[in-house]
C-alpha positions in Angstrom: 0.0 0.0 0.0 2.8 2.4 0.9 4.5 1.6 -2.5 1.3 2.6 -4.4 1.0 5.9 -2.5 4.7 6.6 -3.0 4.5 5.8 -6.7 1.4 8.0 -7.1 3.1 10.9 -5.4 6.2 10.5 -7.6 4.2 10.3 -10.8 2.1 13.3 -9.7 5.3 15.3 -9.1 6.8 14.3 -12.4 3.7 15.1 -14.4 3.2 18.4 -12.6 6.8 19.3 -13.3 6.3 18.8 -17.0 3.3 21.2 -17.0 5.3 23.7 -14.8 8.3 23.5 -17.2 6.0 24.5 -20.1 4.6 27.3 -18.1 8.1 28.5 -17.1 9.2 28.5 -20.8 6.1 30.4 -21.8 6.5 33.0 -19.1 10.2 33.4 -19.9 9.4 33.9 -23.5 6.8 36.5 -22.7 9.1 38.3 -20.3 11.9 38.3 -22.9 9.6 39.9 -25.5 8.4 42.5 -23.0 12.0 43.3 -22.1 13.0 43.7 -25.7 10.0 46.0 -26.4 10.7 48.1 -23.4 14.4 48.3 -24.2 13.6 49.5 -27.7 11.3 52.2 -26.4 13.9 53.3 -23.8 16.7 53.4 -26.4 14.5 55.5 -28.8 13.6 57.9 -26.0 17.2 58.2 -24.9 18.4 58.7 -28.5 15.7 61.4 -29.1 16.5 63.2 -25.9 20.2 63.1 -26.6 19.7 64.3 -30.1 17.5 67.2 -28.9 20.1 68.2 -26.3 22.8 68.1 -28.9 20.9 70.2 -31.4 19.9 72.7 -28.6 23.6 73.0 -27.5 24.7 73.4 -31.1 22.2 76.2 -31.7 23.1 77.9 -28.5 26.8 77.9 -29.3 26.1 79.1 -32.8 24.0 82.0 -31.5 26.6 82.9 -28.9 29.4 83.1 -31.4 27.5 85.4 -33.9 
């Protein structure tokens, strides 16, 4: 009787581990996609802000030297 209960518990653990692994892979994939999208948006915002600051500085120097 103990062997049957132990076998049942082991099989339950194994099969639930398989389902959990698929869930982990799916969650990891979604997290990676979200991270990529957020990184792209942050890079674009940083690039735009840096470009604006550069252009403003360039114009200010140009006006100051006229």
